[in-house]
C-alpha positions in Angstrom: 104.2 73.1 143.6 106.1 69.9 143.8 107.3 68.4 140.6 106.0 64.9 139.9 108.7 62.3 140.3 109.4 60.4 137.1 109.2 56.6 137.3 112.6 55.1 136.8 112.9 52.3 134.2 116.0 50.3 135.2 116.2 48.6 131.7 116.2 52.0 130.0 118.9 53.3 132.4 121.0 50.2 131.7 120.7 50.7 128.0 121.6 54.4 128.2 124.6 53.6 130.3 125.7 50.9 127.8 125.5 53.5 125.0 127.4 56.0 127.1 130.2 53.5 127.6 130.3 52.6 123.9 130.5 56.3 123.0 133.3 56.9 125.4 135.4 53.9 124.6 135.6 54.5 120.8 134.2 56.3 117.9 131.0 54.8 116.7 131.0 53.4 113.2 128.1 54.2 110.7 126.2 51.0 111.7 126.5 51.8 115.4 125.4 55.4 114.8 122.3 54.2 113.0 121.5 51.7 115.8 121.9 54.5 118.4 119.7 56.8 116.3 116.9 54.1 116.2 117.2 53.6 119.9 116.9 57.3 120.6 113.8 57.7 118.3 112.0 55.0 120.2 111.3 57.4 123.1 112.1 61.0 124.2 113.0 59.4 127.5 115.9 57.6 125.8 117.4 61.0 124.9 117.2 62.2 128.5 118.6 59.0 130.0 121.6 59.0 127.6 122.5 62.6 128.5 122.0 62.0 132.2 124.2 58.9 132.2 126.8 60.6 130.1 126.8 63.5 132.6 127.1 61.1 135.5 130.0 59.2 134.0 131.9 62.4 132.8 132.3 63.5 136.5 132.0 67.1 135.3 131.9 69.5 138.2 129.2 71.8 136.8 126.7 69.0 136.1 124.6 67.8 139.1 123.0 64.7 137.8 120.9 64.3 140.9 118.9 67.4 140.2 116.5 68.0 137.3 118.6 68.7 134.2 117.1 70.2 131.1 117.8 68.2 127.9 118.3 71.5 126.0 120.8 72.7 128.6 122.8 69.5 128.5 123.0 69.6 124.7 124.1 73.3 124.9 126.7 72.6 127.5 128.1 69.6 125.6 128.1 71.5 122.3 130.1 74.4 123.8 132.6 72.3 125.7 133.6 69.8 123.0 137.0 70.6 121.4 138.4 68.1 119.0 141.9 67.0 119.9 144.6 68.8 118.0 142.5 71.8 117.1 142.0 75.3 118.6 139.4 75.9 121.2 136.6 78.4 120.6 137.8 82.0 120.6 141.0 81.1 118.6 143.0 80.0 121.7 144.9 76.7 121.6 143.2 73.9 123.6 144.9 73.1 126.8 144.4 69.3 126.8 147.3 68.4 129.0 145.7 70.3 131.9 142.6 68.2 131.7 142.7 64.6 133.0 142.6 62.0 130.2 139.5 60.3 131.6 137.6 63.7 131.8 138.6 64.6 128.3 137.3 61.2 127.1 133.9 61.8 128.7 133.6 65.4 127.4 134.3 64.1 123.9 131.8 61.2 124.5 129.1 63.6 125.7 129.7 65.8 122.6 129.3 62.8 120.3 126.1 61.9 121.9 124.9 65.5 121.7 125.7 65.6 118.0 123.7 62.5 117.3 120.9 63.7 119.5 120.7 67.1 117.7 120.4 65.3 114.4 117.6 63.0 115.8 115.8 65.9 117.4 116.0 68.0 114.2 114.2 65.2 112.4 111.5 65.2 115.0 110.9 68.9 114.4 110.1 68.2 110.7 108.1 65.0 111.2 105.0 64.2 113.2 105.8 61.9 116.1 104.0 58.9 114.6 106.0 59.4 111.3 109.3 59.5 113.2 108.7 56.2 114.9 109.6 53.2 112.8 108.4 49.7 113.8 110.3 48.6 116.9 110.8 45.0 117.8 111.2 43.8 121.5 112.1 40.3 122.6 112.8 38.5 125.8 114.8 35.3 126.3 114.2 32.4 128.7 113.6 33.8 132.2 114.1 37.4 131.0 111.5 40.2 131.7 111.7 43.8 130.3 109.8 47.0 130.5 109.6 49.8 127.9 108.2 53.3 127.9 106.8 54.3 124.5 106.8 57.7 122.9 103.3 58.4 124.0 104.0 57.5 127.6 102.4 54.1 127.5 104.4 51.4 129.3 104.8 47.7 128.2 106.0 45.0 130.6 107.1 41.9 128.7 107.2 38.5 130.3 109.7 35.7 129.5 110.0 34.2 126.0 108.0 36.9 124.4 108.2 38.9 121.2 106.3 42.0 120.1 106.5 44.7 117.5 105.3 48.3 118.1 104.0 50.4 115.2 102.4 53.8 115.5 100.5 55.6 112.6 98.1 58.5 112.2 95.1 56.5 113.2 96.2 53.9 115.8 98.9 52.6 118.1 99.4 49.0 117.1 101.3 46.3 119.1 101.7 42.9 117.4 102.2 40.3 120.1 103.9 37.6 118.1 104.4 35.2 121.1 104.4 35.2 124.9 102.9 37.6 127.3 102.8 41.3 128.1 101.1 43.8 130.4 100.1 47.1 128.9 99.6 50.4 130.8 98.1 52.6 128.1 98.3 56.4 127.9 95.0 58.0 127.0 94.7 59.2 123.4 91.1 59.4 122.2 92.1 60.0 118.6 94.4 57.0 118.4 93.2 53.8 120.0 95.7 51.3 121.3 95.4 47.9 119.7 97.1 44.7 120.5 97.1 42.1 117.8 97.6 38.5 118.9 97.2 36.2 115.9 93.5 36.4 114.9 92.6 38.3 118.1 92.5 42.1 118.4 92.3 43.9 121.8 91.5 47.6 121.7 91.7 50.2 124.4 92.0 54.0 124.8 93.5 54.4 128.3 93.6 51.4 130.5 95.8 48.5 131.9 95.5 45.0 130.7 97.4 41.7 130.3 97.6 39.6 127.2 99.0 36.0 127.1 99.2 33.9 124.0 98.8 30.6 125.8 98.8 27.2 124.2 95.0 27.0 124.7 94.3 30.5 123.2 94.8 34.2 123.8 93.9 35.2 127.3 93.0 38.9 128.0 92.7 40.2 131.6 91.6 43.8 132.3 93.1 45.4 135.4 91.8 49.0 134.9 89.4 50.6 132.4 87.7 48.7 129.6 88.9 46.9 126.4 87.2 45.2 123.5 88.2 41.8 122.4 87.6 40.6 118.8 88.5 37.2 117.3 88.0 37.5 113.6 88.3 33.8 112.7 84.9 32.4 111.6 83.4 30.7 114.7 83.8 27.0 114.6 82.9 25.7 118.0 86.5 25.4 119.0 87.4 23.4 122.1 89.2 25.4 124.8 91.4 22.9 126.6 92.9 24.0 129.9 90.5 26.9 130.4 87.6 25.4 132.4 86.9 28.8 134.2 85.7 30.3 130.9 82.1 29.1 130.8 80.3 32.1 129.3 78.5 32.5 126.0 80.6 31.8 122.9 80.8 34.9 120.8 83.4 36.5 118.5 83.7 39.8 120.2 83.1 41.1 123.7 83.6 44.2 125.9 85.5 43.7 129.1 85.5 45.8 132.3 88.1 45.9 135.1 88.2 42.6 136.9 87.0 40.6 133.9 89.0 38.4 131.4 88.3 36.6 128.2 89.8 33.7 126.2 89.8 33.8 122.4 90.4 30.7 120.4 89.5 29.9 116.8 87.0 32.7 116.5 85.3 32.0 119.9 85.5 34.4 122.8 84.3 33.5 126.2 84.4 35.5 129.4 85.1 34.9 133.1 85.8 36.8 136.3 89.5 37.6 136.5 92.0 36.6 139.2 94.0 39.7 139.0 96.6 38.7 141.6 97.3 35.5 139.8 97.4 37.0 136.4 99.9 39.7 137.4 102.0 37.6 139.7 104.6 37.1 137.0 105.7 40.7 137.5 107.0 39.5 140.9 108.3 36.2 139.3 105.8 34.2 141.3 103.6 31.4 139.9 100.2 30.9 141.5 98.3 27.6 140.9 94.8 27.0 142.0 94.1 23.4 141.2 95.8 23.5 137.8 96.6 20.2 136.1 100.3 19.3 136.6 100.9 19.4 132.9 99.9 23.1 132.9 102.1 23.7 136.0 105.1 22.2 134.2 104.4 24.3 131.1 104.5 27.5 133.2 107.8 26.6 134.8 109.3 25.7 131.4 108.5 29.2 130.2 110.9 30.7 132.8 113.7 28.1 132.9 116.1 26.2 130.6 115.5 23.2 132.8 112.5 21.6 131.2 110.0 19.5 133.2 108.3 16.6 131.3 105.3 14.9 132.8 105.6 11.3 131.4 102.2 9.9 132.4 98.7 11.1 131.4 97.2 10.3 134.8 99.9 12.4 136.5 99.6 15.2 134.0 95.9 15.6 135.0 96.6 15.7 138.7 95.5 19.1 140.2 98.0 21.2 142.1 97.5 24.2 144.5 100.7 26.1 145.2 102.5 29.4 145.1 106.0 28.9 143.8 109.1 30.8 142.7 109.2 31.0 138.8 113.0 30.8 138.9 113.2 27.8 141.1 111.8 24.6 139.4 113.4 22.6 142.2 110.7 23.9 144.5 108.1 22.1 142.3 110.3 18.9 142.1 110.7 18.9 145.9 107.0 19.1 146.3 106.4 16.2 143.9 109.2 14.0 145.3 107.5 14.3 148.7 104.8 11.9 147.3 105.5 8.2 147.6 103.8 7.6 144.2 106.0 10.0 142.1 109.5 9.6 140.9 111.8 12.1 139.3 114.5 11.3 136.8 117.2 13.9 135.9 118.6 13.7 132.4 121.6 16.0 132.2 121.2 19.7 133.0 118.3 20.5 130.8 115.6 17.9 131.2 113.7 16.3 134.1 111.2 13.4 133.7 108.4 13.1 136.2 106.3 9.9 136.3 104.3 7.6 138.5 106.3 4.9 140.2 105.7 1.4 138.9 103.1 -0.6 140.7 104.5 -3.3 143.1 101.7 -5.7 142.1 102.8 -8.7 140.1 
């Protein structure tokens, strides 16, 4: 039987490599050891990746990092091969450091340090239930940054630019607090612990599914890609206006059940439903922005999420102008080139961080 290939998380690999380098370069202080311990507790995959990257960097002849390596075997190998400098090796014989290249010695010691911390972390897991061992974890992305994380239960979170969320597991539920921004959730099934995303006054709940949540300026938008989710907005209904979301024209309620291919917008206790444009909603994963007649003000807001160069639409008529286009999120110049192609629009650059877009003055008078 062929073994299922594990999905590689490049962010996780980069973090593991960074920790391996820090371990090899110097002894970790108490604060760094605590930080490493928290990172390891975030996911069993972190343990595996740290040991694998340490093995790769150590250049040890007996470790083939391209094959499946048991975490237990790696810990055992590291534990038996680590000899503190200036002490005797196991068996009472003096250690023969000078016959081992300095770089290799450094990595053996580094791998042993990682193993020692890992053993302490894993020992804690043996005495605690997984949900008790996981403290709240905070994840953030900066302007233009996107990240992905695999959680302890196997669920995967993809976080879009300028976003922040906090993960908290307990006995009864897996809770994600989406403080700001946007994230796509691929939820591992667990019928005993529902998966909840809290976005302000809106709660999205699923057991095993895939869905996208965006805390937009006009409300919280929930799009279901696979499975089903429930959406609840617990603010008292107040007939809130939903600007910038004309596609949401269903009945106004405070809770709704969504199937794959459907989406909802929650705002001020009001939840409305529409048919989802899955390709458009998930295009941010490819750093592509899709506009289907969106007002130019909304287009500018989208570009401003991904770039330090901010586009300001300095005219209400121009702000309402509809735009259909597919553009690169990292290239605001593509939008400006499109606008500058019009004889009625002018673009003014103010330094490196701001661009003003306005209608040209009328020649009349």
